[in-house]
MARMIZA-752685 format. One record per residue (C-alpha): x, y, z. Coordinates in steps of 0.2 Angstrom, whole numbers, padded with zeros to 4 digits, always signed. Last residue first. Example, Ala and Ser with C-alpha at 12.3 -4.5 7.8 and 13.67 -1.06 7.14 Angstrom:
2
+0068-0005+0036;+0062-0022+0039;
This chain:
575
-0029+0015+0080;-0016+0001+0085;-0019-0008+0068;-0016+0009+0059;+0000+0012+0068;+0006-0005+0065;+0003-0003+0046;+0012+0014+0046;+0027+0005+0054;+0026-0009+0041;+0025+0003+0027;+0040+0012+0033;+0050-0004+0035;+0045-0008+0017;+0050+0009+0010;+0068+0008+0016;+0078+0022+0007;+0064+0033+0002;+0054+0031+0018;+0070+0034+0029;+0074+0050+0019;+0056+0057+0022;+0057+0052+0040;+0074+0061+0042;+0067+0077+0033;+0052+0077+0045;+0063+0075+0060;+0074+0089+0054;+0059+0101+0052;+0057+0110+0036;+0053+0128+0039;+0035+0133+0037;+0028+0138+0020;+0024+0156+0018;+0006+0160+0018;-0002+0162+0001;-0009+0179-0006;-0027+0178-0011;-0034+0173-0028;-0053+0173-0029;-0063+0158-0029;-0074+0162-0014;-0065+0150-0003;-0048+0157-0008;-0037+0152-0022;-0018+0154-0019;-0005+0167-0024;+0014+0167-0022;+0016+0163-0040;+0002+0168-0051;-0013+0156-0052;-0018+0146-0068;-0005+0132-0064;-0010+0129-0046;-0025+0117-0050;-0034+0112-0034;-0030+0095-0027;-0043+0082-0031;-0036+0076-0047;-0020+0070-0038;-0028+0056-0030;-0016+0042-0023;-0021+0047-0005;-0027+0064-0002;-0025+0073+0014;-0034+0089+0017;-0032+0103+0029;-0046+0115+0031;-0044+0133+0024;-0046+0146+0037;-0061+0158+0037;-0060+0175+0044;-0075+0179+0056;-0087+0191+0049;-0092+0205+0062;-0110+0206+0068;-0119+0222+0062;-0122+0235+0076;-0140+0237+0083;-0147+0254+0079;-0159+0247+0066;-0164+0233+0078;-0168+0247+0091;-0179+0256+0078;-0188+0240+0072;-0191+0235+0090;-0199+0252+0096;-0211+0255+0082;-0221+0239+0077;-0216+0226+0089;-0217+0237+0105;-0231+0248+0099;-0242+0234+0093;-0238+0224+0109;-0243+0239+0120;-0259+0241+0110;-0263+0223+0113;-0260+0224+0131;-0271+0240+0133;-0285+0231+0123;-0284+0216+0134;-0284+0226+0150;-0299+0236+0145;-0309+0221+0138;-0305+0209+0151;-0320+0213+0163;-0332+0216+0149;-0327+0200+0141;-0329+0190+0157;-0346+0198+0159;-0351+0193+0142;-0346+0176+0144;-0356+0174+0160;-0371+0181+0151;-0370+0169+0137;-0369+0176+0119;-0351+0172+0116;-0354+0154+0121;-0368+0152+0108;-0385+0148+0116;-0390+0130+0113;-0394+0127+0131;-0399+0109+0132;-0418+0106+0135;-0421+0099+0153;-0433+0084+0152;-0448+0086+0163;-0452+0069+0171;-0471+0068+0175;-0473+0058+0191;-0483+0042+0192;-0497+0041+0205;-0499+0033+0222;-0510+0043+0234;-0508+0044+0253;-0521+0054+0262;-0521+0058+0281;-0535+0067+0290;-0537+0073+0308;-0554+0076+0315;-0549+0077+0334;-0558+0060+0337;-0548+0052+0323;-0531+0057+0331;-0516+0054+0319;-0500+0059+0328;-0491+0065+0312;-0478+0050+0312;-0491+0037+0317;-0503+0043+0302;-0488+0042+0290;-0484+0024+0295;-0502+0019+0293;-0503+0027+0276;-0486+0018+0271;-0493+0001+0277;-0509+0005+0267;-0499+0008+0251;-0489-0008+0254;-0506-0018+0254;-0512-0008+0239;-0498-0013+0229;-0487+0001+0222;-0489+0005+0204;-0477-0001+0191;-0464+0008+0181;-0452+0000+0168;-0434+0002+0164;-0425-0010+0151;-0407-0013+0155;-0407-0031+0149;-0407-0038+0167;-0422-0029+0172;-0424-0011+0178;-0438-0007+0190;-0446+0010+0194;-0460+0011+0207;-0473+0023+0204;-0472+0040+0213;-0479+0044+0230;-0491+0058+0234;-0493+0063+0252;-0507+0074+0259;-0508+0078+0278;-0522+0087+0287;-0520+0090+0306;-0534+0097+0317;-0536+0108+0333;-0518+0110+0338;-0517+0121+0353;-0508+0138+0351;-0514+0146+0367;-0517+0135+0382;-0535+0134+0389;-0538+0141+0406;-0550+0132+0418;-0555+0138+0435;-0565+0126+0446;-0574+0130+0462;-0582+0115+0471;-0594+0118+0486;-0602+0105+0497;-0614+0111+0511;-0609+0109+0529;-0624+0108+0542;-0631+0122+0553;-0642+0117+0568;-0654+0129+0577;-0664+0125+0593;-0677+0136+0601;-0685+0133+0618;-0699+0144+0626;-0708+0141+0644;-0722+0152+0651;-0729+0150+0670;-0748+0149+0674;-0761+0163+0672;-0771+0173+0685;-0785+0184+0679;-0787+0200+0689;-0797+0203+0704;-0814+0210+0707;-0817+0218+0724;-0828+0208+0735;-0847+0210+0739;-0853+0202+0755;-0860+0184+0755;-0879+0182+0756;-0886+0174+0772;-0891+0157+0773;-0900+0142+0765;-0906+0149+0749;-0893+0163+0746;-0896+0171+0730;-0880+0173+0720;-0877+0187+0708;-0861+0185+0698;-0848+0198+0703;-0846+0212+0691;-0831+0213+0681;-0817+0224+0687;-0811+0239+0678;-0819+0251+0690;-0829+0264+0682;-0824+0277+0670;-0821+0264+0657;-0811+0248+0651;-0822+0233+0649;-0815+0219+0659;-0799+0210+0662;-0784+0213+0673;-0769+0202+0672;-0762+0192+0686;-0745+0185+0682;-0737+0167+0681;-0718+0165+0681;-0706+0164+0665;-0695+0151+0656;-0684+0153+0641;-0674+0140+0632;-0661+0143+0618;-0652+0131+0606;-0638+0133+0593;-0628+0120+0583;-0614+0123+0571;-0606+0115+0555;-0614+0098+0557;-0607+0086+0544;-0621+0075+0537;-0621+0056+0538;-0622+0048+0521;-0639+0040+0518;-0644+0052+0505;-0645+0070+0504;-0633+0084+0511;-0634+0096+0497;-0621+0097+0483;-0616+0114+0477;-0605+0117+0462;-0596+0133+0457;-0588+0135+0439;-0575+0147+0432;-0570+0148+0414;-0554+0155+0405;-0552+0153+0386;-0538+0161+0376;-0541+0158+0357;-0525+0153+0347;-0532+0137+0340;-0521+0129+0327;-0527+0121+0311;-0511+0113+0303;-0510+0109+0285;-0496+0098+0280;-0490+0094+0262;-0480+0080+0256;-0471+0075+0239;-0463+0058+0235;-0451+0049+0224;-0437+0062+0224;-0428+0055+0241;-0432+0037+0239;-0447+0026+0243;-0442+0018+0259;-0427+0027+0266;-0435+0044+0261;-0452+0040+0269;-0448+0041+0288;-0437+0056+0288;-0447+0065+0275;-0463+0063+0285;-0455+0070+0301;-0448+0084+0291;-0465+0088+0285;-0472+0088+0303;-0459+0100+0309;-0462+0111+0294;-0480+0112+0298;-0477+0116+0316;-0464+0130+0312;-0476+0137+0299;-0490+0139+0312;-0478+0147+0324;-0473+0159+0311;-0491+0164+0308;-0494+0166+0326;-0478+0177+0328;-0483+0188+0313;-0500+0192+0319;-0516+0183+0316;-0534+0189+0314;-0548+0194+0326;-0551+0200+0344;-0535+0197+0353;-0525+0202+0337;-0533+0219+0337;-0527+0223+0354;-0509+0218+0350;-0510+0225+0333;-0514+0242+0339;-0496+0249+0339;-0494+0244+0321;-0506+0256+0313;-0505+0254+0294;-0500+0269+0284;-0490+0260+0271;-0473+0266+0277;-0477+0259+0294;-0486+0267+0309;-0483+0267+0328;-0494+0278+0339;-0488+0282+0357;-0501+0289+0369;-0505+0271+0376;-0488+0269+0382;-0491+0284+0394;-0480+0299+0394;-0476+0307+0411;-0458+0311+0406;-0452+0307+0389;-0439+0293+0386;-0450+0280+0394;-0464+0282+0382;-0453+0282+0367;-0444+0266+0372;-0460+0258+0378;-0468+0260+0361;-0453+0254+0352;-0452+0238+0363;-0470+0235+0361;-0467+0235+0342;-0453+0223+0344;-0463+0211+0354;-0478+0212+0343;-0468+0207+0328;-0460+0218+0315;-0459+0214+0297;-0446+0213+0283;-0449+0209+0265;-0443+0225+0258;-0434+0235+0272;-0445+0244+0284;-0450+0263+0284;-0456+0267+0301;-0467+0282+0307;-0468+0286+0325;-0480+0297+0334;-0479+0304+0352;-0490+0310+0366;-0487+0321+0381;-0501+0323+0394;-0510+0339+0397;-0511+0345+0415;-0528+0346+0424;-0528+0358+0438;-0519+0372+0429;-0509+0385+0438;-0494+0374+0439;-0490+0375+0421;-0482+0362+0410;-0482+0367+0392;-0487+0352+0381;-0474+0341+0372;-0481+0333+0356;-0467+0322+0349;-0465+0317+0331;-0452+0303+0327;-0446+0298+0310;-0439+0282+0305;-0428+0274+0292;-0423+0256+0286;-0430+0247+0301;-0429+0228+0301;-0413+0226+0311;-0416+0239+0324;-0403+0253+0325;-0415+0265+0317;-0425+0266+0332;-0411+0273+0343;-0406+0285+0330;-0424+0291+0328;-0426+0293+0347;-0410+0304+0348;-0417+0315+0333;-0434+0317+0342;-0425+0322+0358;-0414+0335+0349;-0429+0342+0340;-0438+0344+0357;-0423+0352+0365;-0422+0364+0350;-0440+0369+0352;-0438+0371+0371;-0423+0383+0368;-0432+0392+0354;-0447+0395+0365;-0436+0400+0380;-0428+0414+0369;-0410+0413+0364;-0400+0428+0370;-0383+0420+0368;-0382+0407+0354;-0385+0389+0357;-0373+0378+0347;-0371+0364+0359;-0390+0361+0361;-0391+0356+0343;-0379+0342+0347;-0394+0334+0356;-0398+0324+0341;-0397+0327+0322;-0402+0315+0309;-0395+0317+0292;-0405+0326+0279;-0392+0340+0277;-0379+0329+0270;-0368+0339+0270;-0365+0354+0281;-0349+0360+0272;-0339+0355+0287;-0347+0338+0286;-0343+0337+0267;-0324+0340+0272;-0324+0327+0285;-0333+0314+0274;-0320+0318+0260;-0306+0315+0271;-0313+0299+0278;-0316+0292+0261;-0300+0297+0252;-0290+0281+0252;-0304+0271+0247;-0308+0280+0231;-0326+0287+0230;-0343+0278+0230;-0360+0285+0231;-0374+0273+0236;-0392+0271+0231;-0390+0280+0215;-0402+0269+0205;-0388+0258+0200;-0372+0261+0210;-0363+0278+0211;-0346+0284+0204;-0334+0296+0210;-0318+0305+0206;-0314+0320+0217;-0311+0337+0209;-0317+0346+0224;-0330+0356+0214;-0336+0339+0207;-0337+0332+0224;-0348+0346+0230;-0360+0344+0215;-0361+0326+0219;-0365+0329+0237;-0379+0342+0233;-0386+0330+0221;-0386+0316+0233;-0394+0327+0247;-0408+0332+0236;-0411+0314+0229;-0412+0307+0246;-0398+0297+0253;-0398+0278+0256;-0379+0277+0256;-0364+0288+0259;-0346+0286+0255;-0345+0268+0250;-0328+0262+0245;-0319+0261+0228;-0303+0251+0224;-0309+0246+0207;-0302+0261+0198;-0284+0257+0204;-0281+0244+0191;-0288+0256+0178;-0276+0269+0183;-0261+0258+0182;-0266+0251+0165;-0268+0269+0159;-0251+0273+0165;-0243+0259+0156;-0253+0263+0140;-0246+0281+0141;-0228+0275+0144;-0230+0263+0129;-0237+0277+0118;-0223+0289+0123;-0210+0275+0119;-0218+0272+0102;-0219+0290+0098;-0200+0292+0101;-0195+0277+0091;-0206+0281+0076;-0200+0299+0076;-0182+0293+0077;-0185+0281+0063;-0192+0294+0052;-0178+0306+0056;-0165+0293+0050;-0154+0284+0062;-0136+0291+0066;-0142+0298+0082;-0147+0281+0088;-0130+0274+0083;-0122+0288+0093;-0133+0283+0108;-0128+0265+0106;-0109+0268+0105;-0098+0266+0089;-0088+0251+0085;-0069+0253+0083;-0062+0255+0065;-0056+0240+0056;-0037+0239+0052;-0031+0244+0034;-0020+0231+0025;-0028+0235+0008;-0033+0217+0004;-0038+0213+0021;-0033+0196+0026;-0042+0180+0024;-0031+0165+0030;-0026+0149+0021;-0015+0136+0029;-0010+0123+0016;-0005+0106+0022;+0008+0096+0011;+0000+0080+0004;+0005+0063+0011;+0006+0049-0001;+0003+0032+0005;+0007+0016-0005;+0000+0000+0000;
């Protein structure tokens, strides 16, 4: 094997004129070297980017608003908005003007400034009216300010209730004069504005009445009238409810009873028929009448039972005999004449004076016996809210069964099982036939309403519209920022960026074995020149000086080629 080693060639690209490259310029200098159009585009882009950034910051802070005032009248709201415009304070109000909102960091400062300006004027004022009394105020004005302050304090106290939105209190305070025998009593009227869907029970109304009456000296609770925003008299509900109708507490009590029975029915039927396979309704008739009765019973002592003696009294009177005159009264003696007797066998007896009639002694005896008489006094008071009657209605769906093939069928519940369910419901509600309770359990198929799918496009759905409205502003600002960056700023910066320097190319070394045709032709080039990568002639580098070892190797190869071939073969085997 014959190996031919070609002499390596080191080719370097050198400047033809031999002049060194200039140092790169600075970024500012390159920007100054740009055309005027590029400079305007770059400046406009930077200004637009700064404006977009500031707009995004302002938009991000726009949501941090707090309520300044709420539930203001139209007059006070307009006055406050006019004052905010004069103060150059950004604001916004909710739908309907129910609340005015300002930036959160300025809420307290704005409130203090508006209070200094006397806004809102419709706010409730209390006894602070007495603090600004001027010197020389009359007694009438002082009494009027006191009345206004007392009305304001009562209004503030009433507005603290949960169901009261606003309130107004009117007091009638007569002048107290010691020269009048009969003093006029104070009276009050309260007008309440309740929140929608709210109501006051009797306890709350009584609390308002007692609050007002106890705040004014010598005011009776009966002299306080409470009205709602519809003009209904609330303070007379307690008396009216005793006669007719139901109040809020009674209606709530009835609902609680009905809901309790419904929950019992649900708890007992859900494990049997399923959660969605029955419907139940309860109607409770509750008696709110207050009944009080008193009865007295007397039982005479009759029969064979021994009588109980309460008391016994006896009296006895005895008197001696007495002579009583008798005869015809007159001028003559009141003595009857002596019967005439004719002596037959003797002389006649002399006349004697007439004497009275002598009667025997008198005796009197009285006995009084008092016996105990039975007496029973019974006072009965019926409880309020007693259940008079319970009516329950339960509807149960048909039973659904699925066979082995997956086919679903509905079948009615057998009558025996339905009777068991009826008895179960009766025991749950405490069925009493004597009371007139009624429980009906019916089995019927339920109608299944299939919900139609919502075919509304996603871009027309309310939630999508809300999201788009929320992201519209930041998305538009972001898109504008990208357009400015990639359309104006980036091309200008790219134009001012220096060009990358071209690295000199060095010809690779090549070794050719027994192939002279692959070497470049050197006959057409002038001496001292070589062909470069681009095909042009460039000056060739000087060949390195011959090394002594290389020369000795060449000599050895010429003299003993077999040994050189063996040495090269051993090198190739080791590699």
